[in-house]
Each structure stands twice: as structure tokens, then as C-alpha cells.
mmCIF entry with sequence, helices, sheets and N, C-alpha, C, O atoms, coordinates in Angstrom:
data_MODEL
# 
_entry.id   MODEL 
# 
_entity.id                         1 
_entity.type                       polymer 
_entity.pdbx_number_of_molecules   1 
# 
_entity_poly.entity_id                      1 
_entity_poly.type                           'polypeptide(L)' 
_entity_poly.nstd_linkage                   no 
_entity_poly.nstd_monomer                   no 
_entity_poly.pdbx_seq_one_letter_code       MTIIFFLIGCSILLALIFLGAFFWAQKSGQNDDLYTPSVRILLDDHNEEVENKSKK 
_entity_poly.pdbx_seq_one_letter_code_can   MTIIFFLIGCSILLALIFLGAFFWAQKSGQNDDLYTPSVRILLDDHNEEVENKSKK 
_entity_poly.pdbx_strand_id                 A 
# 
loop_
_entity_poly_seq.entity_id 
_entity_poly_seq.num 
_entity_poly_seq.mon_id 
_entity_poly_seq.hetero 
1 1  MET n 
1 2  THR n 
1 3  ILE n 
1 4  ILE n 
1 5  PHE n 
1 6  PHE n 
1 7  LEU n 
1 8  ILE n 
1 9  GLY n 
1 10 CYS n 
1 11 SER n 
1 12 ILE n 
1 13 LEU n 
1 14 LEU n 
1 15 ALA n 
1 16 LEU n 
1 17 ILE n 
1 18 PHE n 
1 19 LEU n 
1 20 GLY n 
1 21 ALA n 
1 22 PHE n 
1 23 PHE n 
1 24 TRP n 
1 25 ALA n 
1 26 GLN n 
1 27 LYS n 
1 28 SER n 
1 29 GLY n 
1 30 GLN n 
1 31 ASN n 
1 32 ASP n 
1 33 ASP n 
1 34 LEU n 
1 35 TYR n 
1 36 THR n 
1 37 PRO n 
1 38 SER n 
1 39 VAL n 
1 40 ARG n 
1 41 ILE n 
1 42 LEU n 
1 43 LEU n 
1 44 ASP n 
1 45 ASP n 
1 46 HIS n 
1 47 ASN n 
1 48 GLU n 
1 49 GLU n 
1 50 VAL n 
1 51 GLU n 
1 52 ASN n 
1 53 LYS n 
1 54 SER n 
1 55 LYS n 
1 56 LYS n 
# 
_struct_asym.id          A 
_struct_asym.entity_id   1 
# 
loop_
_struct_conf.conf_type_id 
_struct_conf.id 
_struct_conf.pdbx_PDB_helix_id 
_struct_conf.beg_label_comp_id 
_struct_conf.beg_label_asym_id 
_struct_conf.beg_label_seq_id 
_struct_conf.pdbx_beg_PDB_ins_code 
_struct_conf.end_label_comp_id 
_struct_conf.end_label_asym_id 
_struct_conf.end_label_seq_id 
_struct_conf.pdbx_end_PDB_ins_code 
_struct_conf.beg_auth_comp_id 
_struct_conf.beg_auth_asym_id 
_struct_conf.beg_auth_seq_id 
_struct_conf.end_auth_comp_id 
_struct_conf.end_auth_asym_id 
_struct_conf.end_auth_seq_id 
_struct_conf.pdbx_PDB_helix_class 
_struct_conf.details 
_struct_conf.pdbx_PDB_helix_length 
HELX_P HELX_P1 AA1 THR A 2  ? LYS A 27 ? THR A 2  LYS A 27 1 ? 26 
HELX_P HELX_P2 AA2 THR A 36 ? LYS A 55 ? THR A 36 LYS A 55 1 ? 20 
# 
_struct_conf_type.id          HELX_P 
_struct_conf_type.criteria    ? 
_struct_conf_type.reference   ? 
# 
loop_
_atom_site.group_PDB 
_atom_site.id 
_atom_site.type_symbol 
_atom_site.label_atom_id 
_atom_site.label_alt_id 
_atom_site.label_comp_id 
_atom_site.label_asym_id 
_atom_site.label_entity_id 
_atom_site.label_seq_id 
_atom_site.pdbx_PDB_ins_code 
_atom_site.Cartn_x 
_atom_site.Cartn_y 
_atom_site.Cartn_z 
_atom_site.occupancy 
_atom_site.B_iso_or_equiv 
_atom_site.pdbx_formal_charge 
_atom_site.auth_seq_id 
_atom_site.auth_comp_id 
_atom_site.auth_asym_id 
_atom_site.auth_atom_id 
_atom_site.pdbx_PDB_model_num 
ATOM 1   N N  . MET A 1 1  ? -158.455 97.050  177.375 1.00 0.00 ? 1  MET A N  1 
ATOM 2   C CA . MET A 1 1  ? -159.186 98.080  178.084 1.00 0.00 ? 1  MET A CA 1 
ATOM 3   C C  . MET A 1 1  ? -158.278 99.247  178.460 1.00 0.00 ? 1  MET A C  1 
ATOM 4   O O  . MET A 1 1  ? -158.715 100.397 178.508 1.00 0.00 ? 1  MET A O  1 
ATOM 5   N N  . THR A 1 2  ? -157.022 98.942  178.724 1.00 0.00 ? 2  THR A N  1 
ATOM 6   C CA . THR A 1 2  ? -156.074 99.971  179.103 1.00 0.00 ? 2  THR A CA 1 
ATOM 7   C C  . THR A 1 2  ? -155.841 100.952 177.955 1.00 0.00 ? 2  THR A C  1 
ATOM 8   O O  . THR A 1 2  ? -155.670 102.150 178.179 1.00 0.00 ? 2  THR A O  1 
ATOM 9   N N  . ILE A 1 3  ? -155.835 100.434 176.723 1.00 0.00 ? 3  ILE A N  1 
ATOM 10  C CA . ILE A 1 3  ? -155.588 101.294 175.569 1.00 0.00 ? 3  ILE A CA 1 
ATOM 11  C C  . ILE A 1 3  ? -156.707 102.320 175.401 1.00 0.00 ? 3  ILE A C  1 
ATOM 12  O O  . ILE A 1 3  ? -156.453 103.428 174.929 1.00 0.00 ? 3  ILE A O  1 
ATOM 13  N N  . ILE A 1 4  ? -157.923 101.978 175.774 1.00 0.00 ? 4  ILE A N  1 
ATOM 14  C CA . ILE A 1 4  ? -159.045 102.923 175.682 1.00 0.00 ? 4  ILE A CA 1 
ATOM 15  C C  . ILE A 1 4  ? -158.821 104.094 176.622 1.00 0.00 ? 4  ILE A C  1 
ATOM 16  O O  . ILE A 1 4  ? -159.035 105.247 176.247 1.00 0.00 ? 4  ILE A O  1 
ATOM 17  N N  . PHE A 1 5  ? -158.393 103.803 177.837 1.00 0.00 ? 5  PHE A N  1 
ATOM 18  C CA . PHE A 1 5  ? -158.108 104.886 178.789 1.00 0.00 ? 5  PHE A CA 1 
ATOM 19  C C  . PHE A 1 5  ? -156.954 105.755 178.293 1.00 0.00 ? 5  PHE A C  1 
ATOM 20  O O  . PHE A 1 5  ? -156.973 106.976 178.453 1.00 0.00 ? 5  PHE A O  1 
ATOM 21  N N  . PHE A 1 6  ? -155.965 105.126 177.699 1.00 0.00 ? 6  PHE A N  1 
ATOM 22  C CA . PHE A 1 6  ? -154.831 105.867 177.153 1.00 0.00 ? 6  PHE A CA 1 
ATOM 23  C C  . PHE A 1 6  ? -155.285 106.784 176.013 1.00 0.00 ? 6  PHE A C  1 
ATOM 24  O O  . PHE A 1 6  ? -154.893 107.950 175.967 1.00 0.00 ? 6  PHE A O  1 
ATOM 25  N N  . LEU A 1 7  ? -156.096 106.272 175.106 1.00 0.00 ? 7  LEU A N  1 
ATOM 26  C CA . LEU A 1 7  ? -156.563 107.065 173.978 1.00 0.00 ? 7  LEU A CA 1 
ATOM 27  C C  . LEU A 1 7  ? -157.486 108.195 174.425 1.00 0.00 ? 7  LEU A C  1 
ATOM 28  O O  . LEU A 1 7  ? -157.441 109.286 173.856 1.00 0.00 ? 7  LEU A O  1 
ATOM 29  N N  . ILE A 1 8  ? -158.311 107.955 175.422 1.00 0.00 ? 8  ILE A N  1 
ATOM 30  C CA . ILE A 1 8  ? -159.168 109.018 175.961 1.00 0.00 ? 8  ILE A CA 1 
ATOM 31  C C  . ILE A 1 8  ? -158.305 110.113 176.583 1.00 0.00 ? 8  ILE A C  1 
ATOM 32  O O  . ILE A 1 8  ? -158.566 111.300 176.385 1.00 0.00 ? 8  ILE A O  1 
ATOM 33  N N  . GLY A 1 9  ? -157.301 109.724 177.317 1.00 0.00 ? 9  GLY A N  1 
ATOM 34  C CA . GLY A 1 9  ? -156.387 110.712 177.915 1.00 0.00 ? 9  GLY A CA 1 
ATOM 35  C C  . GLY A 1 9  ? -155.660 111.522 176.853 1.00 0.00 ? 9  GLY A C  1 
ATOM 36  O O  . GLY A 1 9  ? -155.522 112.739 176.984 1.00 0.00 ? 9  GLY A O  1 
ATOM 37  N N  . CYS A 1 10 ? -155.193 110.854 175.801 1.00 0.00 ? 10 CYS A N  1 
ATOM 38  C CA . CYS A 1 10 ? -154.514 111.567 174.706 1.00 0.00 ? 10 CYS A CA 1 
ATOM 39  C C  . CYS A 1 10 ? -155.450 112.530 174.005 1.00 0.00 ? 10 CYS A C  1 
ATOM 40  O O  . CYS A 1 10 ? -155.051 113.643 173.663 1.00 0.00 ? 10 CYS A O  1 
ATOM 41  N N  . SER A 1 11 ? -156.696 112.118 173.784 1.00 0.00 ? 11 SER A N  1 
ATOM 42  C CA . SER A 1 11 ? -157.636 113.001 173.094 1.00 0.00 ? 11 SER A CA 1 
ATOM 43  C C  . SER A 1 11 ? -158.012 114.206 173.953 1.00 0.00 ? 11 SER A C  1 
ATOM 44  O O  . SER A 1 11 ? -158.196 115.303 173.426 1.00 0.00 ? 11 SER A O  1 
ATOM 45  N N  . ILE A 1 12 ? -158.126 114.020 175.252 1.00 0.00 ? 12 ILE A N  1 
ATOM 46  C CA . ILE A 1 12 ? -158.411 115.150 176.145 1.00 0.00 ? 12 ILE A CA 1 
ATOM 47  C C  . ILE A 1 12 ? -157.220 116.102 176.180 1.00 0.00 ? 12 ILE A C  1 
ATOM 48  O O  . ILE A 1 12 ? -157.402 117.320 176.168 1.00 0.00 ? 12 ILE A O  1 
ATOM 49  N N  . LEU A 1 13 ? -156.016 115.565 176.223 1.00 0.00 ? 13 LEU A N  1 
ATOM 50  C CA . LEU A 1 13 ? -154.821 116.399 176.208 1.00 0.00 ? 13 LEU A CA 1 
ATOM 51  C C  . LEU A 1 13 ? -154.730 117.191 174.903 1.00 0.00 ? 13 LEU A C  1 
ATOM 52  O O  . LEU A 1 13 ? -154.420 118.382 174.926 1.00 0.00 ? 13 LEU A O  1 
ATOM 53  N N  . LEU A 1 14 ? -154.993 116.555 173.787 1.00 0.00 ? 14 LEU A N  1 
ATOM 54  C CA . LEU A 1 14 ? -154.950 117.238 172.498 1.00 0.00 ? 14 LEU A CA 1 
ATOM 55  C C  . LEU A 1 14 ? -156.024 118.318 172.415 1.00 0.00 ? 14 LEU A C  1 
ATOM 56  O O  . LEU A 1 14 ? -155.774 119.400 171.883 1.00 0.00 ? 14 LEU A O  1 
ATOM 57  N N  . ALA A 1 15 ? -157.217 118.035 172.936 1.00 0.00 ? 15 ALA A N  1 
ATOM 58  C CA . ALA A 1 15 ? -158.290 119.033 172.943 1.00 0.00 ? 15 ALA A CA 1 
ATOM 59  C C  . ALA A 1 15 ? -157.911 120.232 173.796 1.00 0.00 ? 15 ALA A C  1 
ATOM 60  O O  . ALA A 1 15 ? -158.216 121.366 173.430 1.00 0.00 ? 15 ALA A O  1 
ATOM 61  N N  . LEU A 1 16 ? -157.253 120.006 174.922 1.00 0.00 ? 16 LEU A N  1 
ATOM 62  C CA . LEU A 1 16 ? -156.817 121.111 175.773 1.00 0.00 ? 16 LEU A CA 1 
ATOM 63  C C  . LEU A 1 16 ? -155.736 121.954 175.100 1.00 0.00 ? 16 LEU A C  1 
ATOM 64  O O  . LEU A 1 16 ? -155.700 123.173 175.268 1.00 0.00 ? 16 LEU A O  1 
ATOM 65  N N  . ILE A 1 17 ? -154.860 121.306 174.340 1.00 0.00 ? 17 ILE A N  1 
ATOM 66  C CA . ILE A 1 17 ? -153.832 122.044 173.609 1.00 0.00 ? 17 ILE A CA 1 
ATOM 67  C C  . ILE A 1 17 ? -154.478 122.941 172.563 1.00 0.00 ? 17 ILE A C  1 
ATOM 68  O O  . ILE A 1 17 ? -154.104 124.107 172.433 1.00 0.00 ? 17 ILE A O  1 
ATOM 69  N N  . PHE A 1 18 ? -155.451 122.408 171.809 1.00 0.00 ? 18 PHE A N  1 
ATOM 70  C CA . PHE A 1 18 ? -156.138 123.216 170.809 1.00 0.00 ? 18 PHE A CA 1 
ATOM 71  C C  . PHE A 1 18 ? -156.960 124.331 171.449 1.00 0.00 ? 18 PHE A C  1 
ATOM 72  O O  . PHE A 1 18 ? -157.045 125.430 170.901 1.00 0.00 ? 18 PHE A O  1 
ATOM 73  N N  . LEU A 1 19 ? -157.556 124.059 172.586 1.00 0.00 ? 19 LEU A N  1 
ATOM 74  C CA . LEU A 1 19 ? -158.313 125.095 173.289 1.00 0.00 ? 19 LEU A CA 1 
ATOM 75  C C  . LEU A 1 19 ? -157.380 126.203 173.774 1.00 0.00 ? 19 LEU A C  1 
ATOM 76  O O  . LEU A 1 19 ? -157.716 127.383 173.676 1.00 0.00 ? 19 LEU A O  1 
ATOM 77  N N  . GLY A 1 20 ? -156.224 125.834 174.292 1.00 0.00 ? 20 GLY A N  1 
ATOM 78  C CA . GLY A 1 20 ? -155.244 126.823 174.711 1.00 0.00 ? 20 GLY A CA 1 
ATOM 79  C C  . GLY A 1 20 ? -154.743 127.652 173.537 1.00 0.00 ? 20 GLY A C  1 
ATOM 80  O O  . GLY A 1 20 ? -154.556 128.861 173.671 1.00 0.00 ? 20 GLY A O  1 
ATOM 81  N N  . ALA A 1 21 ? -154.521 127.015 172.384 1.00 0.00 ? 21 ALA A N  1 
ATOM 82  C CA . ALA A 1 21 ? -154.080 127.749 171.191 1.00 0.00 ? 21 ALA A CA 1 
ATOM 83  C C  . ALA A 1 21 ? -155.166 128.713 170.715 1.00 0.00 ? 21 ALA A C  1 
ATOM 84  O O  . ALA A 1 21 ? -154.861 129.818 170.266 1.00 0.00 ? 21 ALA A O  1 
ATOM 85  N N  . PHE A 1 22 ? -156.418 128.302 170.811 1.00 0.00 ? 22 PHE A N  1 
ATOM 86  C CA . PHE A 1 22 ? -157.527 129.177 170.419 1.00 0.00 ? 22 PHE A CA 1 
ATOM 87  C C  . PHE A 1 22 ? -157.590 130.405 171.321 1.00 0.00 ? 22 PHE A C  1 
ATOM 88  O O  . PHE A 1 22 ? -157.716 131.526 170.828 1.00 0.00 ? 22 PHE A O  1 
ATOM 89  N N  . PHE A 1 23 ? -157.503 130.212 172.622 1.00 0.00 ? 23 PHE A N  1 
ATOM 90  C CA . PHE A 1 23 ? -157.562 131.354 173.543 1.00 0.00 ? 23 PHE A CA 1 
ATOM 91  C C  . PHE A 1 23 ? -156.339 132.259 173.384 1.00 0.00 ? 23 PHE A C  1 
ATOM 92  O O  . PHE A 1 23 ? -156.457 133.476 173.519 1.00 0.00 ? 23 PHE A O  1 
ATOM 93  N N  . TRP A 1 24 ? -155.163 131.682 173.100 1.00 0.00 ? 24 TRP A N  1 
ATOM 94  C CA . TRP A 1 24 ? -153.978 132.486 172.860 1.00 0.00 ? 24 TRP A CA 1 
ATOM 95  C C  . TRP A 1 24 ? -154.167 133.347 171.608 1.00 0.00 ? 24 TRP A C  1 
ATOM 96  O O  . TRP A 1 24 ? -153.789 134.518 171.600 1.00 0.00 ? 24 TRP A O  1 
ATOM 97  N N  . ALA A 1 25 ? -154.753 132.769 170.546 1.00 0.00 ? 25 ALA A N  1 
ATOM 98  C CA . ALA A 1 25 ? -154.977 133.525 169.314 1.00 0.00 ? 25 ALA A CA 1 
ATOM 99  C C  . ALA A 1 25 ? -155.977 134.654 169.543 1.00 0.00 ? 25 ALA A C  1 
ATOM 100 O O  . ALA A 1 25 ? -155.817 135.742 168.991 1.00 0.00 ? 25 ALA A O  1 
ATOM 101 N N  . GLN A 1 26 ? -156.996 134.409 170.341 1.00 0.00 ? 26 GLN A N  1 
ATOM 102 C CA . GLN A 1 26 ? -157.973 135.451 170.629 1.00 0.00 ? 26 GLN A CA 1 
ATOM 103 C C  . GLN A 1 26 ? -157.345 136.572 171.456 1.00 0.00 ? 26 GLN A C  1 
ATOM 104 O O  . GLN A 1 26 ? -157.622 137.750 171.227 1.00 0.00 ? 26 GLN A O  1 
ATOM 105 N N  . LYS A 1 27 ? -156.511 136.207 172.401 1.00 0.00 ? 27 LYS A N  1 
ATOM 106 C CA . LYS A 1 27 ? -155.879 137.198 173.274 1.00 0.00 ? 27 LYS A CA 1 
ATOM 107 C C  . LYS A 1 27 ? -154.872 138.054 172.506 1.00 0.00 ? 27 LYS A C  1 
ATOM 108 O O  . LYS A 1 27 ? -154.721 139.241 172.794 1.00 0.00 ? 27 LYS A O  1 
ATOM 109 N N  . SER A 1 28 ? -154.187 137.460 171.535 1.00 0.00 ? 28 SER A N  1 
ATOM 110 C CA . SER A 1 28 ? -153.167 138.208 170.801 1.00 0.00 ? 28 SER A CA 1 
ATOM 111 C C  . SER A 1 28 ? -153.737 138.968 169.614 1.00 0.00 ? 28 SER A C  1 
ATOM 112 O O  . SER A 1 28 ? -152.982 139.616 168.888 1.00 0.00 ? 28 SER A O  1 
ATOM 113 N N  . GLY A 1 29 ? -155.044 138.908 169.395 1.00 0.00 ? 29 GLY A N  1 
ATOM 114 C CA . GLY A 1 29 ? -155.678 139.725 168.360 1.00 0.00 ? 29 GLY A CA 1 
ATOM 115 C C  . GLY A 1 29 ? -155.632 139.143 166.970 1.00 0.00 ? 29 GLY A C  1 
ATOM 116 O O  . GLY A 1 29 ? -155.664 139.893 165.994 1.00 0.00 ? 29 GLY A O  1 
ATOM 117 N N  . GLN A 1 30 ? -155.559 137.841 166.843 1.00 0.00 ? 30 GLN A N  1 
ATOM 118 C CA . GLN A 1 30 ? -155.489 137.219 165.526 1.00 0.00 ? 30 GLN A CA 1 
ATOM 119 C C  . GLN A 1 30 ? -156.769 137.426 164.712 1.00 0.00 ? 30 GLN A C  1 
ATOM 120 O O  . GLN A 1 30 ? -156.711 137.470 163.483 1.00 0.00 ? 30 GLN A O  1 
ATOM 121 N N  . ASN A 1 31 ? -157.906 137.553 165.365 1.00 0.00 ? 31 ASN A N  1 
ATOM 122 C CA . ASN A 1 31 ? -159.180 137.643 164.657 1.00 0.00 ? 31 ASN A CA 1 
ATOM 123 C C  . ASN A 1 31 ? -159.869 138.989 164.857 1.00 0.00 ? 31 ASN A C  1 
ATOM 124 O O  . ASN A 1 31 ? -161.097 139.063 164.816 1.00 0.00 ? 31 ASN A O  1 
ATOM 125 N N  . ASP A 1 32 ? -159.103 140.047 165.071 1.00 0.00 ? 32 ASP A N  1 
ATOM 126 C CA . ASP A 1 32 ? -159.716 141.347 165.306 1.00 0.00 ? 32 ASP A CA 1 
ATOM 127 C C  . ASP A 1 32 ? -160.383 141.903 164.054 1.00 0.00 ? 32 ASP A C  1 
ATOM 128 O O  . ASP A 1 32 ? -161.504 142.406 164.127 1.00 0.00 ? 32 ASP A O  1 
ATOM 129 N N  . ASP A 1 33 ? -159.715 141.822 162.912 1.00 0.00 ? 33 ASP A N  1 
ATOM 130 C CA . ASP A 1 33 ? -160.235 142.406 161.683 1.00 0.00 ? 33 ASP A CA 1 
ATOM 131 C C  . ASP A 1 33 ? -160.360 141.314 160.629 1.00 0.00 ? 33 ASP A C  1 
ATOM 132 O O  . ASP A 1 33 ? -159.362 140.899 160.039 1.00 0.00 ? 33 ASP A O  1 
ATOM 133 N N  . LEU A 1 34 ? -161.579 140.850 160.392 1.00 0.00 ? 34 LEU A N  1 
ATOM 134 C CA . LEU A 1 34 ? -161.789 139.776 159.436 1.00 0.00 ? 34 LEU A CA 1 
ATOM 135 C C  . LEU A 1 34 ? -162.133 140.300 158.044 1.00 0.00 ? 34 LEU A C  1 
ATOM 136 O O  . LEU A 1 34 ? -162.067 139.544 157.075 1.00 0.00 ? 34 LEU A O  1 
ATOM 137 N N  . TYR A 1 35 ? -162.499 141.574 157.923 1.00 0.00 ? 35 TYR A N  1 
ATOM 138 C CA . TYR A 1 35 ? -162.951 142.097 156.633 1.00 0.00 ? 35 TYR A CA 1 
ATOM 139 C C  . TYR A 1 35 ? -161.800 142.628 155.783 1.00 0.00 ? 35 TYR A C  1 
ATOM 140 O O  . TYR A 1 35 ? -161.728 142.326 154.592 1.00 0.00 ? 35 TYR A O  1 
ATOM 141 N N  . THR A 1 36 ? -160.922 143.393 156.357 1.00 0.00 ? 36 THR A N  1 
ATOM 142 C CA . THR A 1 36 ? -159.876 144.069 155.589 1.00 0.00 ? 36 THR A CA 1 
ATOM 143 C C  . THR A 1 36 ? -158.950 143.114 154.841 1.00 0.00 ? 36 THR A C  1 
ATOM 144 O O  . THR A 1 36 ? -158.648 143.388 153.680 1.00 0.00 ? 36 THR A O  1 
ATOM 145 N N  . PRO A 1 37 ? -158.479 142.013 155.425 1.00 0.00 ? 37 PRO A N  1 
ATOM 146 C CA . PRO A 1 37 ? -157.591 141.139 154.651 1.00 0.00 ? 37 PRO A CA 1 
ATOM 147 C C  . PRO A 1 37 ? -158.231 140.573 153.390 1.00 0.00 ? 37 PRO A C  1 
ATOM 148 O O  . PRO A 1 37 ? -157.537 140.322 152.405 1.00 0.00 ? 37 PRO A O  1 
ATOM 149 N N  . SER A 1 38 ? -159.534 140.371 153.408 1.00 0.00 ? 38 SER A N  1 
ATOM 150 C CA . SER A 1 38 ? -160.182 139.794 152.237 1.00 0.00 ? 38 SER A CA 1 
ATOM 151 C C  . SER A 1 38 ? -160.310 140.787 151.093 1.00 0.00 ? 38 SER A C  1 
ATOM 152 O O  . SER A 1 38 ? -160.413 140.371 149.938 1.00 0.00 ? 38 SER A O  1 
ATOM 153 N N  . VAL A 1 39 ? -160.306 142.080 151.374 1.00 0.00 ? 39 VAL A N  1 
ATOM 154 C CA . VAL A 1 39 ? -160.428 143.069 150.306 1.00 0.00 ? 39 VAL A CA 1 
ATOM 155 C C  . VAL A 1 39 ? -159.159 143.887 150.120 1.00 0.00 ? 39 VAL A C  1 
ATOM 156 O O  . VAL A 1 39 ? -159.142 144.803 149.298 1.00 0.00 ? 39 VAL A O  1 
ATOM 157 N N  . ARG A 1 40 ? -158.109 143.590 150.849 1.00 0.00 ? 40 ARG A N  1 
ATOM 158 C CA . ARG A 1 40 ? -156.870 144.360 150.765 1.00 0.00 ? 40 ARG A CA 1 
ATOM 159 C C  . ARG A 1 40 ? -156.277 144.303 149.367 1.00 0.00 ? 40 ARG A C  1 
ATOM 160 O O  . ARG A 1 40 ? -155.764 145.303 148.865 1.00 0.00 ? 40 ARG A O  1 
ATOM 161 N N  . ILE A 1 41 ? -156.344 143.135 148.735 1.00 0.00 ? 41 ILE A N  1 
ATOM 162 C CA . ILE A 1 41 ? -155.767 143.017 147.403 1.00 0.00 ? 41 ILE A CA 1 
ATOM 163 C C  . ILE A 1 41 ? -156.529 143.887 146.409 1.00 0.00 ? 41 ILE A C  1 
ATOM 164 O O  . ILE A 1 41 ? -155.939 144.389 145.453 1.00 0.00 ? 41 ILE A O  1 
ATOM 165 N N  . LEU A 1 42 ? -157.815 144.071 146.619 1.00 0.00 ? 42 LEU A N  1 
ATOM 166 C CA . LEU A 1 42 ? -158.597 144.915 145.727 1.00 0.00 ? 42 LEU A CA 1 
ATOM 167 C C  . LEU A 1 42 ? -158.299 146.390 145.968 1.00 0.00 ? 42 LEU A C  1 
ATOM 168 O O  . LEU A 1 42 ? -158.265 147.177 145.022 1.00 0.00 ? 42 LEU A O  1 
ATOM 169 N N  . LEU A 1 43 ? -158.086 146.765 147.204 1.00 0.00 ? 43 LEU A N  1 
ATOM 170 C CA . LEU A 1 43 ? -157.859 148.161 147.547 1.00 0.00 ? 43 LEU A CA 1 
ATOM 171 C C  . LEU A 1 43 ? -156.447 148.618 147.200 1.00 0.00 ? 43 LEU A C  1 
ATOM 172 O O  . LEU A 1 43 ? -156.261 149.780 146.839 1.00 0.00 ? 43 LEU A O  1 
ATOM 173 N N  . ASP A 1 44 ? -155.446 147.746 147.298 1.00 0.00 ? 44 ASP A N  1 
ATOM 174 C CA . ASP A 1 44 ? -154.066 148.133 147.035 1.00 0.00 ? 44 ASP A CA 1 
ATOM 175 C C  . ASP A 1 44 ? -153.870 148.526 145.572 1.00 0.00 ? 44 ASP A C  1 
ATOM 176 O O  . ASP A 1 44 ? -153.162 149.495 145.295 1.00 0.00 ? 44 ASP A O  1 
ATOM 177 N N  . ASP A 1 45 ? -154.467 147.814 144.644 1.00 0.00 ? 45 ASP A N  1 
ATOM 178 C CA . ASP A 1 45 ? -154.306 148.141 143.239 1.00 0.00 ? 45 ASP A CA 1 
ATOM 179 C C  . ASP A 1 45 ? -154.846 149.532 142.938 1.00 0.00 ? 45 ASP A C  1 
ATOM 180 O O  . ASP A 1 45 ? -154.232 150.299 142.196 1.00 0.00 ? 45 ASP A O  1 
ATOM 181 N N  . HIS A 1 46 ? -155.971 149.844 143.504 1.00 0.00 ? 46 HIS A N  1 
ATOM 182 C CA . HIS A 1 46 ? -156.578 151.153 143.264 1.00 0.00 ? 46 HIS A CA 1 
ATOM 183 C C  . HIS A 1 46 ? -155.715 152.266 143.848 1.00 0.00 ? 46 HIS A C  1 
ATOM 184 O O  . HIS A 1 46 ? -155.549 153.310 143.218 1.00 0.00 ? 46 HIS A O  1 
ATOM 185 N N  . ASN A 1 47 ? -155.176 152.063 145.017 1.00 0.00 ? 47 ASN A N  1 
ATOM 186 C CA . ASN A 1 47 ? -154.330 153.074 145.649 1.00 0.00 ? 47 ASN A CA 1 
ATOM 187 C C  . ASN A 1 47 ? -153.051 153.320 144.861 1.00 0.00 ? 47 ASN A C  1 
ATOM 188 O O  . ASN A 1 47 ? -152.603 154.462 144.762 1.00 0.00 ? 47 ASN A O  1 
ATOM 189 N N  . GLU A 1 48 ? -152.460 152.284 144.303 1.00 0.00 ? 48 GLU A N  1 
ATOM 190 C CA . GLU A 1 48 ? -151.238 152.444 143.522 1.00 0.00 ? 48 GLU A CA 1 
ATOM 191 C C  . GLU A 1 48 ? -151.513 153.224 142.243 1.00 0.00 ? 48 GLU A C  1 
ATOM 192 O O  . GLU A 1 48 ? -150.690 154.036 141.823 1.00 0.00 ? 48 GLU A O  1 
ATOM 193 N N  . GLU A 1 49 ? -152.672 152.981 141.619 1.00 0.00 ? 49 GLU A N  1 
ATOM 194 C CA . GLU A 1 49 ? -153.009 153.716 140.394 1.00 0.00 ? 49 GLU A CA 1 
ATOM 195 C C  . GLU A 1 49 ? -153.181 155.206 140.693 1.00 0.00 ? 49 GLU A C  1 
ATOM 196 O O  . GLU A 1 49 ? -152.731 156.050 139.918 1.00 0.00 ? 49 GLU A O  1 
ATOM 197 N N  . VAL A 1 50 ? -153.816 155.526 141.792 1.00 0.00 ? 50 VAL A N  1 
ATOM 198 C CA . VAL A 1 50 ? -154.018 156.920 142.170 1.00 0.00 ? 50 VAL A CA 1 
ATOM 199 C C  . VAL A 1 50 ? -152.682 157.583 142.462 1.00 0.00 ? 50 VAL A C  1 
ATOM 200 O O  . VAL A 1 50 ? -152.461 158.721 142.048 1.00 0.00 ? 50 VAL A O  1 
ATOM 201 N N  . GLU A 1 51 ? -151.785 156.898 143.167 1.00 0.00 ? 51 GLU A N  1 
ATOM 202 C CA . GLU A 1 51 ? -150.476 157.452 143.490 1.00 0.00 ? 51 GLU A CA 1 
ATOM 203 C C  . GLU A 1 51 ? -149.641 157.673 142.235 1.00 0.00 ? 51 GLU A C  1 
ATOM 204 O O  . GLU A 1 51 ? -148.949 158.685 142.122 1.00 0.00 ? 51 GLU A O  1 
ATOM 205 N N  . ASN A 1 52 ? -149.700 156.740 141.295 1.00 0.00 ? 52 ASN A N  1 
ATOM 206 C CA . ASN A 1 52 ? -148.928 156.862 140.051 1.00 0.00 ? 52 ASN A CA 1 
ATOM 207 C C  . ASN A 1 52 ? -149.432 158.039 139.214 1.00 0.00 ? 52 ASN A C  1 
ATOM 208 O O  . ASN A 1 52 ? -148.626 158.740 138.603 1.00 0.00 ? 52 ASN A O  1 
ATOM 209 N N  . LYS A 1 53 ? -150.721 158.265 139.174 1.00 0.00 ? 53 LYS A N  1 
ATOM 210 C CA . LYS A 1 53 ? -151.278 159.376 138.399 1.00 0.00 ? 53 LYS A CA 1 
ATOM 211 C C  . LYS A 1 53 ? -150.907 160.714 139.019 1.00 0.00 ? 53 LYS A C  1 
ATOM 212 O O  . LYS A 1 53 ? -150.651 161.684 138.305 1.00 0.00 ? 53 LYS A O  1 
ATOM 213 N N  . SER A 1 54 ? -150.878 160.768 140.350 1.00 0.00 ? 54 SER A N  1 
ATOM 214 C CA . SER A 1 54 ? -150.570 162.035 141.008 1.00 0.00 ? 54 SER A CA 1 
ATOM 215 C C  . SER A 1 54 ? -149.079 162.380 140.892 1.00 0.00 ? 54 SER A C  1 
ATOM 216 O O  . SER A 1 54 ? -148.726 163.557 140.970 1.00 0.00 ? 54 SER A O  1 
ATOM 217 N N  . LYS A 1 55 ? -148.212 161.412 140.713 1.00 0.00 ? 55 LYS A N  1 
ATOM 218 C CA . LYS A 1 55 ? -146.780 161.665 140.590 1.00 0.00 ? 55 LYS A CA 1 
ATOM 219 C C  . LYS A 1 55 ? -146.422 162.195 139.204 1.00 0.00 ? 55 LYS A C  1 
ATOM 220 O O  . LYS A 1 55 ? -145.418 162.892 139.056 1.00 0.00 ? 55 LYS A O  1 
ATOM 221 N N  . LYS A 1 56 ? -147.217 161.883 138.197 1.00 0.00 ? 56 LYS A N  1 
ATOM 222 C CA . LYS A 1 56 ? -146.901 162.291 136.824 1.00 0.00 ? 56 LYS A CA 1 
ATOM 223 C C  . LYS A 1 56 ? -147.173 163.722 136.566 1.00 0.00 ? 56 LYS A C  1 
ATOM 224 O O  . LYS A 1 56 ? -146.953 164.201 135.453 1.00 0.00 ? 56 LYS A O  1 
# 
């Protein structure tokens, strides 16, 4: 029976650690821009082609 209380305590502690990490990530701006990183690779290639043409 003691092990159940120990495991419940460990799981609550782990949940609090993950909750704290989530709030820290939100506060530091980790999820501010979700769209740009997904299309950045597509946009960078186009920008480099335009820059190369203008330099020639």
C-alpha cells in the first residue's frame, strides 16, 4: 500500500514539473509564431533566387 502512495506522489511531482515547463515555454515566447517556421524553408529558396538575379 505504501508503494501506491509513493507512485501517486511521484506522478503528481512529474505532472507539476511538466506544467511548470509548459508555463515557462509560454512565458518565454516559444509558441508565438506557429506559421512562419513551417513555411520558412519554402520562402528562403525564393528569396535567394531573387537576390542572385538582382546581383547579376
